[in-house]
C-alpha positions as CSV (number, residue, x, y, z in Angstrom):
1,M,91.7,129.2,115.7
2,P,88.9,126.6,115.8
3,K,88.6,125.5,119.3
4,L,90.0,121.6,119.3
5,Q,87.5,119.0,120.9
6,K,88.0,117.2,123.5
7,S,88.7,113.3,123.5
8,F,85.9,110.6,125.6
9,T,88.9,110.4,128.1
10,E,89.1,114.4,129.0
11,V,85.8,114.5,129.3
12,K,84.6,112.2,131.2
13,T,87.8,113.7,133.8
14,D,86.2,116.7,133.4
15,I,83.1,115.2,134.5
16,M,84.8,113.0,136.9
17,E,86.7,116.4,138.4
18,A,83.1,118.4,138.8
19,T,81.4,115.7,140.4
20,I,84.3,116.1,143.2
21,A,83.8,119.3,143.3
22,V,79.7,119.4,143.1
23,F,79.7,116.4,145.7
24,N,82.0,118.6,148.3
25,E,79.5,121.6,148.1
26,K,75.9,119.6,147.9
27,G,76.5,115.7,149.1
28,L,74.4,113.5,148.1
29,K,71.5,116.0,147.6
30,F,73.2,117.3,143.9
31,T,72.3,116.4,140.7
32,M,73.3,115.1,137.1
33,D,72.3,118.9,135.7
34,D,74.5,120.1,138.7
35,I,77.9,118.4,137.8
36,A,76.4,118.7,133.6
37,K,76.4,122.7,134.4
38,A,79.5,122.8,136.1
39,C,81.2,120.9,133.0
40,H,79.3,123.0,130.4
41,I,78.1,120.2,129.0
42,S,74.3,119.6,128.5
43,K,72.8,116.9,130.5
44,K,71.9,114.5,127.7
45,T,75.9,114.6,127.3
46,M,75.9,113.0,130.9
47,Y,73.8,110.4,130.0
48,V,76.3,109.2,127.3
49,Y,78.9,109.1,129.8
50,F,77.0,108.1,132.6
51,E,73.3,106.2,133.1
52,D,72.8,107.2,136.4
53,K,73.8,108.7,139.2
54,E,75.0,105.4,140.7
55,T,77.1,104.3,137.7
56,L,78.9,108.0,138.5
57,F,79.5,107.3,141.5
58,L,80.8,103.9,141.0
59,Q,83.4,105.2,138.5
60,M,84.1,108.6,141.1
61,V,85.3,106.3,143.8
62,D,87.5,104.2,141.0
63,Y,88.1,107.7,139.9
64,I,89.6,109.2,143.3
65,F,91.2,105.5,144.3
66,D,93.1,105.3,141.0
67,Q,94.3,109.4,141.9
68,I,95.3,108.0,145.3
69,K,97.4,105.1,144.5
70,D,98.9,107.4,142.0
71,A,99.9,109.6,144.9
72,E,101.1,107.0,146.7
73,S,104.2,105.9,144.3
74,A,105.2,109.6,143.9
75,V,106.2,108.8,147.9
76,L,107.6,105.8,147.2
77,S,109.6,106.9,144.5
78,D,110.6,109.8,146.7
79,D,114.2,109.3,147.2
80,S,114.5,112.5,149.3
81,L,112.1,110.6,152.4
82,S,113.1,108.2,155.1
83,T,111.4,104.7,155.3
84,V,109.8,106.0,157.8
85,E,109.0,109.3,156.3
86,K,107.6,107.1,153.8
87,I,105.5,104.9,155.6
88,K,103.8,108.2,157.7
89,K,103.1,110.0,154.3
90,I,101.5,106.7,152.5
91,L,99.4,105.8,155.1
92,C,97.8,109.4,154.7
93,V,98.2,109.8,151.4
94,L,95.7,112.2,149.5
95,P,96.4,114.3,146.2
96,E,97.0,117.3,146.4
97,G,94.0,118.4,144.4
98,Y,91.9,116.8,147.5
99,Q,92.9,117.8,150.4
100,E,90.2,119.4,150.4
101,I,86.6,116.8,149.4
102,D,84.2,116.4,151.8
103,F,84.9,112.6,153.5
104,T,82.8,112.9,156.4
105,Q,80.0,113.1,153.5
106,L,80.7,109.5,152.5
107,Y,79.1,107.5,155.0
108,S,75.9,109.0,153.8
109,L,76.2,106.4,150.6
110,R,75.8,103.7,152.5
111,E,72.2,104.3,152.5
112,K,71.3,105.8,149.5
113,Y,73.6,104.1,147.1
114,N,75.0,100.5,148.6
115,S,76.7,99.1,145.6
116,S,79.4,102.5,145.6
117,Y,79.5,102.0,149.2
118,K,80.5,98.6,149.3
119,Q,83.0,100.0,146.2
120,V,84.5,102.3,149.2
121,E,85.2,99.4,151.4
122,E,86.9,96.8,148.4
123,R,89.1,99.6,147.5
124,L,90.0,100.1,151.2
125,E,90.5,96.8,151.9
126,T,92.6,96.1,148.8
127,G,96.7,97.4,147.4
128,W,98.3,97.0,150.6
129,E,101.4,95.8,149.3
130,N,103.8,99.4,148.7
131,T,102.6,99.8,152.8
132,I,103.7,96.1,153.7
133,A,106.1,96.0,151.9
134,L,107.6,99.4,153.0
135,I,106.7,98.0,156.8
136,E,108.8,95.0,156.3
137,K,111.9,97.9,155.3
138,G,111.4,99.8,158.1
139,M,112.0,96.6,160.1
140,E,114.5,94.8,158.2
141,E,116.6,98.4,158.7
142,G,115.5,98.3,162.7
143,V,113.5,102.0,162.0
144,I,110.3,100.6,162.3
145,R,109.6,97.5,166.0
146,K,108.8,94.0,165.1
147,V,104.7,94.0,164.4
148,N,102.4,91.9,163.0
149,I,101.4,93.6,160.2
150,S,97.7,92.2,159.4
151,I,97.2,93.4,162.7
152,V,98.5,97.2,161.6
153,K,96.3,96.4,158.8
154,M,93.3,95.5,160.2
155,M,93.9,98.8,162.5
156,L,94.1,101.4,159.9
157,E,91.8,99.3,157.7
158,A,88.9,99.6,160.3
159,S,89.8,102.9,161.3
160,L,88.8,104.2,157.7
161,E,86.1,102.2,157.5
162,Q,84.4,103.9,160.8
163,F,84.8,107.0,159.1
164,F,83.1,106.6,156.6
165,Q,80.3,104.4,158.1
166,R,79.3,106.6,160.7
167,D,79.0,109.9,161.8
168,I,82.5,110.4,164.0
169,L,84.0,113.3,161.8
170,V,81.0,115.5,161.3
171,R,80.2,115.0,165.5
172,N,83.8,115.7,165.9
173,K,83.9,118.8,163.6
174,L,87.1,116.9,161.6
175,S,88.4,116.8,158.5
176,Y,88.8,112.8,156.5
177,K,92.7,114.4,156.6
178,D,92.8,115.5,160.3
179,A,91.6,112.1,161.4
180,T,94.0,110.0,159.5
181,N,96.8,112.1,160.4
182,E,96.2,111.4,163.7
183,V,95.9,107.7,163.6
184,V,98.3,107.5,161.5
185,N,100.8,109.4,164.5
186,I,98.8,107.4,167.2
187,L,99.9,103.7,165.0
188,M,103.7,105.4,164.4
189,E,103.8,107.0,167.8
190,G,101.5,105.1,170.1
191,I,99.5,106.9,172.9
192,I,102.3,106.8,175.8
193,S,104.5,110.5,176.1
194,K,108.2,109.9,176.2
């Protein structure tokens, strides 16, 4: 039986997934050749999809954040979760396949690939509509006390940006997932022992 050709989109998705895996393994030190080998395609084919490493990073940022938005939609549509559970999950949502990504490496994007880093910042600062709606719903239900949502958003955004701007996760041997869960727990529960 002849092997079916993959579509342009399927190959691009394979490249994105390989880039994430290789980035997780090698950080910024990976080459386009490393990605091509991981995808079992030629380096020449890589350049059909991405003209350079910077372009690859820019599209990888969007790809990851789009996957996060898809995971967020799954949380929102899960009727088995309470409003508080949805808020907690949505604030630290990561797609299943991205649980092991070494997000601590992203801080190094700032120096070498500034436009990609700015793309990370922009994506962190936008797309909060669902989260804001959930917090408002929680306040209406009385399960979340009245808070200034802009302050909550700013606190979470600032925490996430610090994870990417500094080596705080690396120095403290924390995964992005563990650090984000801690921030969300502090944000939702406070620091006072009850």
